C-alpha positions as CSV (number, residue, x, y, z in Angstrom):
1,M,34.7,30.5,-72.0
2,Q,33.8,27.7,-74.4
3,F,30.2,27.1,-75.6
4,R,30.8,23.3,-75.2
5,D,34.1,22.7,-73.4
6,L,35.6,19.7,-75.1
7,G,39.1,20.7,-73.7
8,A,37.9,20.3,-70.2
9,Q,36.4,16.9,-70.9
10,Y,39.6,15.8,-72.6
11,Q,41.7,16.8,-69.7
12,A,39.5,14.8,-67.3
13,L,39.7,11.7,-69.5
14,K,43.1,12.2,-71.1
15,P,44.9,9.1,-69.8
16,E,42.2,6.7,-71.1
17,I,41.6,8.5,-74.4
18,D,45.3,8.6,-75.1
19,A,45.8,5.0,-74.2
20,G,42.9,4.0,-76.5
21,I,44.3,6.0,-79.5
22,Q,47.7,4.5,-79.0
23,A,46.4,1.0,-78.8
24,V,44.7,1.4,-82.1
25,I,47.9,2.8,-83.7
26,D,49.8,-0.2,-82.2
27,S,47.3,-2.7,-83.6
28,T,47.1,-1.0,-87.0
29,A,43.5,-2.1,-87.2
30,F,42.2,1.3,-88.3
31,I,39.0,0.1,-90.0
32,L,36.3,-1.9,-88.1
33,G,38.8,-2.9,-85.4
34,K,37.9,-4.4,-82.1
35,P,36.9,-1.1,-80.4
36,V,34.2,-0.6,-82.9
37,T,32.5,-3.9,-82.1
38,E,33.0,-3.2,-78.3
39,L,31.4,0.2,-78.7
40,E,28.5,-1.2,-80.7
41,T,27.8,-3.8,-78.0
42,K,28.0,-1.3,-75.2
43,L,25.7,1.2,-76.9
44,A,23.1,-1.4,-77.9
45,E,23.0,-2.7,-74.3
46,Y,22.7,0.8,-72.9
47,V,19.9,1.9,-75.2
48,G,18.1,-1.4,-74.9
49,R,18.2,-2.4,-78.6
50,K,19.3,-5.7,-80.0
51,H,21.7,-4.2,-82.5
52,C,23.9,-1.1,-83.0
53,V,25.6,-0.5,-86.3
54,A,28.2,2.2,-86.2
55,C,28.8,4.3,-89.3
56,A,30.6,7.4,-90.5
57,N,28.2,10.1,-89.3
58,G,24.7,10.9,-88.2
59,T,23.5,11.8,-91.6
60,D,24.6,8.5,-93.0
61,A,22.8,6.8,-90.2
62,L,19.5,8.3,-91.2
63,Q,20.1,7.5,-94.9
64,L,21.1,3.9,-94.2
65,A,17.9,3.3,-92.2
66,L,15.7,4.7,-94.9
67,M,17.6,2.7,-97.5
68,V,16.9,-0.5,-95.6
69,W,13.2,0.3,-95.8
70,G,13.4,1.0,-99.5
71,I,12.3,4.7,-99.2
72,G,12.4,6.5,-102.5
73,P,10.4,8.5,-105.2
74,G,6.8,8.9,-104.4
75,D,7.2,8.3,-100.7
76,A,6.4,11.0,-98.1
77,V,8.7,11.2,-95.0
78,F,7.5,13.4,-92.2
79,T,10.0,15.3,-90.0
80,S,10.3,18.5,-88.0
81,D,10.6,21.9,-89.7
82,F,12.8,23.1,-86.9
83,T,15.9,21.0,-87.0
84,Y,19.3,20.4,-88.7
85,F,19.0,19.9,-92.5
86,A,19.9,16.2,-92.4
87,S,16.6,15.1,-90.8
88,A,14.9,16.0,-94.1
89,G,17.8,16.0,-96.6
90,T,18.5,12.2,-96.3
91,S,15.0,11.5,-97.6
92,S,15.5,13.9,-100.5
93,I,18.8,12.2,-101.4
94,L,16.8,9.0,-102.0
95,G,14.2,10.7,-104.1
96,A,11.5,10.7,-101.5
97,T,9.7,13.9,-100.4
98,P,10.1,15.4,-96.9
99,V,6.9,16.7,-95.5
100,L,7.7,19.3,-92.8
101,V,5.8,19.4,-89.5
102,D,5.6,22.4,-87.2
103,I,6.8,22.2,-83.6
104,D,5.6,22.6,-80.1
105,L,7.1,25.8,-79.0
106,N,7.4,24.6,-75.4
107,T,9.7,21.7,-76.2
108,F,10.8,22.6,-79.8
109,N,10.0,19.1,-80.8
110,M,7.6,17.9,-83.5
111,S,3.9,18.8,-82.8
112,P,1.8,15.6,-82.8
113,D,-1.3,17.7,-83.7
114,D,0.5,19.2,-86.8
115,L,1.9,15.8,-87.7
116,E,-1.5,14.3,-88.0
117,R,-2.7,17.4,-90.0
118,Q,0.2,17.0,-92.4
119,I,-0.5,13.2,-92.8
120,E,-4.1,13.9,-93.7
121,R,-3.1,16.6,-96.1
122,V,-0.8,14.3,-97.9
123,L,-3.5,11.6,-98.1
124,K,-6.1,14.1,-99.4
125,E,-3.8,15.4,-102.1
126,G,-3.1,11.8,-103.2
127,K,0.3,12.5,-104.8
128,L,2.6,10.8,-102.3
129,T,2.5,7.7,-100.2
130,P,3.1,8.3,-96.5
131,K,5.8,6.0,-95.3
132,V,8.0,7.2,-92.4
133,I,7.9,9.7,-89.5
134,V,11.3,11.0,-88.4
135,P,10.8,12.6,-85.1
136,V,13.8,14.7,-83.8
137,D,14.9,14.6,-80.2
138,L,15.9,18.3,-80.2
139,F,18.2,19.9,-77.8
140,G,18.4,16.7,-75.7
141,Q,14.8,15.9,-74.9
142,P,13.0,13.0,-76.6
143,A,10.2,13.8,-78.9
144,D,6.6,13.1,-77.7
145,Y,6.5,9.4,-78.5
146,D,3.6,8.8,-76.2
147,R,1.5,10.6,-78.9
148,I,3.6,10.1,-82.0
149,L,3.8,6.3,-81.9
150,P,0.0,5.9,-81.8
151,I,-0.4,8.2,-84.8
152,A,2.2,6.1,-86.7
153,E,0.3,2.9,-85.9
154,K,-3.0,4.5,-87.0
155,Y,-1.7,5.4,-90.4
156,G,0.6,2.3,-90.8
157,L,3.9,4.4,-90.9
158,K,7.4,3.5,-89.8
159,V,9.1,5.6,-87.1
160,L,12.8,6.5,-87.4
161,E,13.9,8.3,-84.3
162,D,16.5,11.0,-85.0
163,G,18.3,10.8,-81.6
164,A,21.4,12.8,-82.8
165,Q,20.8,15.4,-80.0
166,G,18.7,13.2,-77.6
167,F,21.2,10.4,-76.8
168,G,21.1,9.9,-73.0
169,G,17.7,11.4,-72.6
170,N,14.7,9.2,-71.6
171,I,10.9,9.0,-71.0
172,R,10.1,7.3,-67.7
173,G,13.4,5.5,-67.9
174,K,13.0,4.3,-71.5
175,L,16.1,5.7,-73.3
176,A,16.3,7.8,-76.4
177,C,17.3,5.7,-79.4
178,S,15.0,3.0,-78.2
179,F,11.8,4.4,-79.7
180,G,10.2,3.5,-83.0
181,D,11.2,0.9,-85.6
182,M,14.8,2.1,-86.0
183,S,16.7,4.9,-84.4
184,T,19.9,6.8,-85.0
185,T,22.4,9.0,-83.3
186,S,25.4,11.2,-84.1
187,F,28.9,11.4,-82.6
188,F,29.6,14.8,-83.9
189,P,32.0,16.4,-81.3
190,A,29.4,18.8,-79.9
191,K,26.8,16.1,-79.4
192,P,26.0,14.7,-75.9
193,L,28.2,11.8,-76.7
194,G,30.8,13.0,-79.3
195,C,34.0,11.8,-80.8
196,Y,36.9,13.8,-82.3
197,G,35.6,13.8,-85.8
198,D,32.4,12.5,-87.4
199,G,30.6,9.4,-86.4
200,G,27.1,7.9,-86.0
201,A,25.1,4.8,-85.4
202,V,21.8,3.1,-86.2
203,F,19.9,1.0,-83.7
204,T,17.5,-1.8,-84.6
205,D,16.0,-4.9,-83.0
206,D,15.5,-6.7,-86.3
207,D,18.2,-9.2,-87.3
208,E,17.6,-8.8,-91.0
209,E,17.8,-5.0,-90.8
210,N,21.0,-5.3,-88.9
211,A,22.5,-7.5,-91.5
212,R,21.4,-5.1,-94.3
213,L,22.7,-2.1,-92.4
214,R,26.2,-3.8,-92.1
215,S,26.1,-4.6,-95.8
216,L,25.0,-1.1,-96.9
217,R,27.6,0.7,-94.9
218,A,30.3,-1.3,-96.8
219,Q,29.1,-0.7,-100.4
220,G,26.3,-3.4,-100.2
221,K,28.8,-6.3,-99.8
222,S,27.8,-9.8,-99.3
223,P,28.3,-11.1,-95.7
224,A,30.4,-14.0,-97.1
225,D,32.4,-12.2,-99.7
226,K,33.3,-8.5,-99.6
227,Y,34.0,-8.6,-103.4
228,D,30.4,-9.8,-104.1
229,N,28.2,-6.7,-103.9
230,R,24.6,-7.6,-103.7
231,E,23.2,-4.0,-103.9
232,I,24.3,-0.4,-104.1
233,G,25.5,0.8,-100.7
234,M,27.7,3.4,-99.2
235,N,31.2,3.7,-97.7
236,S,30.2,4.6,-94.2
237,R,32.3,3.0,-91.4
238,L,33.2,4.5,-88.0
239,D,37.0,4.7,-87.8
240,T,38.5,2.5,-85.0
241,I,40.3,5.5,-83.5
242,Q,37.0,7.2,-83.1
243,A,35.5,4.2,-81.4
244,A,38.5,4.1,-79.1
245,I,37.9,7.7,-78.1
246,L,34.2,7.1,-77.6
247,L,34.6,4.2,-75.2
248,P,36.1,6.2,-72.3
249,K,33.8,9.1,-73.1
250,F,30.8,6.8,-73.0
251,K,31.9,5.5,-69.6
252,A,32.1,9.1,-68.2
253,F,28.8,9.9,-70.0
254,T,26.9,7.1,-68.1
255,A,28.8,7.5,-64.8
256,H,28.3,11.3,-64.2
257,E,27.9,13.5,-67.3
258,I,24.1,13.2,-67.7
259,D,23.8,14.1,-64.0
260,D,26.3,16.9,-64.4
261,V,24.5,18.6,-67.3
262,N,21.1,18.3,-65.6
263,R,22.7,20.0,-62.5
264,A,24.0,22.8,-64.8
265,A,20.5,23.1,-66.4
266,G,19.0,23.5,-62.9
267,W,21.4,26.3,-62.1
268,Y,20.4,28.2,-65.2
269,T,16.6,27.6,-64.7
270,Q,16.7,28.7,-61.1
271,R,18.3,32.0,-62.1
272,L,16.6,32.8,-65.3
273,K,12.9,31.5,-65.0
274,D,11.5,34.7,-63.7
275,R,12.9,36.8,-66.6
276,F,13.1,34.5,-69.6
277,V,11.2,31.6,-71.1
278,T,13.4,28.7,-69.9
279,P,13.3,25.2,-71.4
280,T,10.3,23.0,-70.7
281,V,11.0,19.3,-69.9
282,L,7.9,17.3,-69.9
283,P,6.8,15.3,-66.9
284,G,8.6,12.0,-66.9
285,F,11.1,13.1,-69.5
286,L,14.8,13.5,-68.9
287,S,16.9,15.7,-71.2
288,S,20.6,15.1,-72.1
289,W,20.9,18.9,-72.7
290,A,22.6,19.0,-76.2
291,Q,21.7,22.7,-75.9
292,Y,20.2,25.0,-73.2
293,T,17.9,27.3,-75.2
294,I,15.9,30.2,-73.9
295,L,13.3,32.3,-75.6
296,L,13.6,36.1,-75.7
297,E,10.8,38.6,-76.6
298,N,11.6,39.0,-80.3
299,R,14.5,38.9,-82.9
300,E,15.7,42.4,-82.0
301,T,15.9,41.6,-78.3
302,R,17.6,38.2,-79.0
303,D,20.2,39.7,-81.4
304,A,21.0,42.5,-78.9
305,M,21.4,40.0,-76.1
306,Q,23.7,37.9,-78.2
307,A,25.8,40.9,-79.0
308,K,25.9,41.8,-75.3
309,L,27.1,38.4,-74.3
310,K,29.7,38.4,-77.0
311,A,31.1,41.7,-75.8
312,A,31.5,40.1,-72.4
313,G,33.4,37.2,-73.8
314,I,30.5,34.7,-73.5
315,P,29.6,32.6,-76.6
316,S,26.1,31.8,-77.6
317,M,24.4,30.2,-80.6
318,I,21.2,30.4,-82.5
319,Y,19.8,27.0,-83.3
320,Y,18.1,27.5,-85.8
321,P,18.0,30.8,-87.6
322,R,15.5,29.5,-90.2
323,G,13.1,26.6,-90.6
324,L,13.7,24.0,-93.2
325,H,10.8,25.3,-95.2
326,Q,12.7,28.7,-95.5
327,Q,15.9,27.2,-96.9
328,E,16.9,27.5,-100.5
329,A,16.9,23.7,-101.2
330,Y,13.2,23.6,-100.3
331,K,11.9,26.7,-101.9
332,W,10.4,24.8,-104.7
333,M,7.8,23.4,-102.2
334,N,6.3,26.9,-101.9
335,L,5.6,26.5,-98.2
336,D,4.2,29.6,-96.6
337,D,5.4,30.8,-93.1
338,A,1.8,30.6,-92.0
339,M,1.9,26.8,-92.1
340,Y,4.7,26.8,-89.5
341,P,4.0,29.6,-86.9
342,N,5.8,28.0,-84.0
343,T,8.9,27.3,-86.1
344,V,9.0,30.9,-87.4
345,E,8.6,32.2,-83.8
346,A,11.3,30.0,-82.6
347,T,13.7,31.2,-85.2
348,N,13.2,34.8,-84.2
349,R,13.4,34.2,-80.4
350,V,15.8,31.2,-79.5
351,L,19.2,31.7,-77.9
352,S,21.3,28.8,-76.8
353,L,23.7,29.3,-73.9
354,P,27.0,27.5,-73.0
355,M,26.2,24.0,-71.8
356,H,28.4,21.0,-71.0
357,P,29.0,18.5,-68.2
358,Y,32.1,20.3,-67.0
359,M,30.5,23.7,-66.3
360,K,31.0,25.2,-62.8
361,E,28.3,27.0,-61.0
362,E,30.4,30.2,-61.1
363,D,30.3,30.0,-64.9
364,V,26.5,29.8,-64.9
365,E,26.5,32.7,-62.5
366,R,28.6,34.8,-64.7
367,I,26.5,34.1,-67.8
368,C,23.2,34.8,-65.9
369,G,24.6,37.9,-64.5
370,E,25.1,39.3,-68.0
371,L,21.7,38.1,-69.2
372,L,19.9,39.8,-66.2
373,R,22.0,43.0,-66.1
């Protein structure tokens, strides 16, 4: 059994994926070829943004957006404490200071209440200038933008949606990666829409931001002359082969995969809800189920259950074993666990189960049988 069965997906889409790869090889347009432009157009239309700028990975996507806004030393960037390191690390790369925010234990997403507390704390200390909020659409469910966006407006902050795990989710039909001033996603293979390597994208409705993103992903080149660099940028382009792989995968993603993962999530919840804390999807929200994550009683119970599943040949993962405030790179901040009680509790109790669009009900039955035995 695979945690996320990319092989099953490939077998289902093999003719189209193979043909797309071969077409790129035949064309020899390996960098920024036609499939990249086609993918950008389709993704922008799907999300409901004016522009999509593909790049090398989801981390670069976040950094490119922050670079467009001129984020740097002295700036505060607010993001979740319970997430992958890139959500905070990209602001650190630019010299800004990430300000970590506790989560809502029901959804694992940024707590709007703690976000406002952290903004007020930074303003009171007077050492940093609040600039950007980076909410994370964790495990497939969009963050609580109904509450986060008014907070951003109240304090005059930009919002950069980190939709790496949330692509395909929505709030009352408004799709992930359409929230905030800019948004990003990742095409890492295990993401809801993944390629066969690294890849990412930035979404914006602003023409000037679009032009700068395209310049910055190519070393800051001038639109008219690639040997006239107007500013310091990055080398961050999505390979044409990866775009060719993503096109048929995106077709399947919109046609049936979102429905399929939600069906699989329903199978899990139906069987597990009376014994475990199963994922909460807020009213009006739809998850793309990057992960199906349950909460167990404590760390010892969780670790024992993971070992039990492993002995039965069932993979599971712990996303995440520690909060960002507990990681070595941010020890200098001297942030106490007491500031992040929900993050700390989550790190001790979470267990993510196999989840993908090609799961069969008998697979879920087998996994749940072991969990409940």
